[in-house]
MIGU-488908 format. One record per residue: x, y negated, z of N, C-alpha, C in turn; residue number from 1. Coordinates in steps of 0.2 Angstrom, whole numbers. Each point is the difference from the previous one (the first is absolute). Example, Ala and Ser with C-alpha at 12.3 -4.5 7.8 and 13.67 -1.06 7.14 Angstrom:
<rs>
+--------+---------+-------+---------+----------+-------+--------+---------+-------+------+
! n_east ! n_north !  n_up ! ca_east ! ca_north ! ca_up ! c_east ! c_north !  c_up ! resi !
+--------+---------+-------+---------+----------+-------+--------+---------+-------+------+
!     66 !      28 !    39 !      -4 !       -6 !     0 !      4 !      -6 !     0 !    1 !
!     -2 !      -5 !    -4 !       4 !       -6 !     1 !     -4 !      -5 !     3 !    2 !
+--------+---------+-------+---------+----------+-------+--------+---------+-------+------+
</rs>
This chain:
<rs>
+--------+---------+-------+---------+----------+-------+--------+---------+-------+------+
! n_east ! n_north !  n_up ! ca_east ! ca_north ! ca_up ! c_east ! c_north !  c_up ! resi !
+--------+---------+-------+---------+----------+-------+--------+---------+-------+------+
!    -32 !    -594 !  1010 !      -2 !        7 !     2 !      6 !       4 !     1 !    1 !
!      1 !       4 !     5 !       5 !        4 !     2 !      0 !       7 !    -4 !    2 !
!      5 !       3 !    -1 !       0 !        7 !    -3 !     -5 !       5 !     3 !    3 !
!      0 !       0 !     6 !      -4 !        5 !     4 !     -8 !      -2 !    -2 !    4 !
!     -1 !      -6 !     0 !      -7 !       -3 !    -1 !     -2 !       2 !    -7 !    5 !
!      5 !      -1 !    -5 !      -2 !        2 !    -7 !     -1 !       7 !    -1 !    6 !
!      4 !       4 !     4 !      -1 !        8 !    -1 !     -7 !       2 !     3 !    7 !
!     -2 !      -3 !     6 !      -6 !        1 !     3 !     -6 !      -2 !    -5 !    8 !
!      1 !      -6 !    -3 !      -5 !       -2 !    -5 !      0 !       5 !    -6 !    9 !
!      5 !       2 !    -2 !       0 !        5 !    -6 !     -3 !       6 !     2 !   10 !
!      1 !       3 !     6 !      -3 !        6 !     2 !     -7 !      -1 !     1 !   11 !
!     -3 !      -6 !     2 !      -7 !       -1 !     1 !     -3 !       0 !    -7 !   12 !
!      4 !      -4 !    -5 !      -3 !        0 !    -7 !     -1 !       7 !    -3 !   13 !
!      5 !       4 !     1 !       0 !        7 !    -3 !     -6 !       4 !     3 !   14 !
!     -1 !      -1 !     7 !      -6 !        3 !     3 !     -6 !      -3 !    -3 !   15 !
!     -1 !      -6 !    -1 !      -6 !       -3 !    -2 !     -1 !       2 !    -8 !   16 !
!      6 !       1 !    -3 !      -1 !        2 !    -7 !     -3 !       7 !    -1 !   17 !
!      2 !       4 !     5 !      -3 !        7 !     0 !     -7 !       0 !     2 !   18 !
!     -2 !      -4 !     5 !      -7 !       -1 !     2 !     -4 !      -3 !    -6 !   19 !
!      3 !      -5 !    -3 !      -3 !       -3 !    -6 !     -2 !       4 !    -6 !   20 !
!      5 !       5 !    -1 !       0 !        5 !    -5 !     -6 !       5 !     1 !   21 !
!      0 !       2 !     6 !      -6 !        4 !     2 !     -7 !      -3 !     0 !   22 !
!      0 !      -7 !     2 !      -6 !       -3 !     0 !     -2 !      -2 !    -8 !   23 !
!      5 !      -1 !    -4 !      -2 !       -1 !    -7 !     -3 !       7 !    -3 !   24 !
!      3 !       5 !     2 !      -2 !        7 !    -3 !     -7 !       1 !     3 !   25 !
!     -1 !      -1 !     6 !      -7 !        2 !     3 !     -5 !      -5 !    -2 !   26 !
!      1 !      -7 !     1 !      -5 !       -5 !    -1 !      1 !      -5 !    -6 !   27 !
!      5 !       1 !    -3 !       2 !       -5 !    -6 !      1 !      -7 !     3 !   28 !
!      3 !      -1 !     6 !       1 !       -7 !     2 !      8 !      -1 !    -1 !   29 !
!      1 !      -5 !    -3 !       7 !       -2 !    -2 !      4 !      -5 !     5 !   30 !
!     -4 !      -3 !     5 !       3 !       -6 !     4 !      6 !       2 !     4 !   31 !
!     -1 !       6 !     4 !       5 !        2 !     4 !      7 !       2 !    -4 !   32 !
!     -1 !       3 !    -6 !       5 !        2 !    -4 !      4 !      -6 !    -2 !   33 !
!     -4 !      -5 !    -3 !       4 !       -6 !    -2 !      3 !      -4 !     5 !   34 !
!     -3 !       0 !     6 !       4 !       -4 !     6 !      6 !       4 !     2 !   35 !
!      0 !       7 !     0 !       6 !        4 !     2 !      5 !      -1 !    -5 !   36 !
!     -1 !      -1 !    -7 !       5 !       -1 !    -5 !      3 !      -7 !     2 !   37 !
!     -4 !      -5 !     1 !       3 !       -6 !     2 !      5 !       0 !     6 !   38 !
!     -2 !       4 !     5 !       4 !        0 !     6 !      6 !       4 !    -1 !   39 !
!      0 !       5 !    -4 !       6 !        4 !    -2 !      4 !      -4 !    -4 !   40 !
!     -2 !      -4 !    -5 !       4 !       -5 !    -4 !      3 !      -5 !     4 !   41 !
!     -3 !      -3 !     5 !       3 !       -6 !     4 !      5 !       3 !     4 !   42 !
!     -1 !       6 !     3 !       4 !        3 !     5 !      7 !       2 !    -4 !   43 !
!     -1 !       3 !    -6 !       6 !        2 !    -4 !      4 !      -6 !    -2 !   44 !
!     -3 !      -5 !    -2 !       3 !       -7 !    -1 !      4 !      -2 !     6 !   45 !
!     -3 !       0 !     5 !       3 !       -2 !     7 !      6 !       4 !     1 !   46 !
!      0 !       7 !    -1 !       5 !        4 !     2 !      6 !      -1 !    -5 !   47 !
!     -2 !      -2 !    -7 !       6 !       -1 !    -5 !      3 !      -7 !     2 !   48 !
!     -4 !      -5 !     2 !       3 !       -6 !     2 !      5 !       1 !     6 !   49 !
!     -2 !       4 !     5 !       4 !        1 !     6 !      7 !       4 !    -2 !   50 !
!     -1 !       4 !    -5 !       6 !        4 !    -2 !      5 !      -4 !    -4 !   51 !
!     -3 !      -5 !    -4 !       4 !       -4 !    -4 !      4 !      -5 !     4 !   52 !
!     -3 !      -2 !     6 !       3 !       -5 !     4 !      5 !       2 !     4 !   53 !
!      1 !       7 !     1 !       5 !        3 !     5 !      6 !       1 !    -4 !   54 !
+--------+---------+-------+---------+----------+-------+--------+---------+-------+------+
</rs>
């Protein structure tokens, strides 16, 4: 994964996190929130790997 791809994934994860938090608040549905946390975690991990390899 390139640095730009990891940043785009991180941005998408943050966007999904916001949508998931709204959905949790309104409907009590946890699924989107949990998936977004996983996307953010893997994107952050990828960015840290890229940073350490440079």
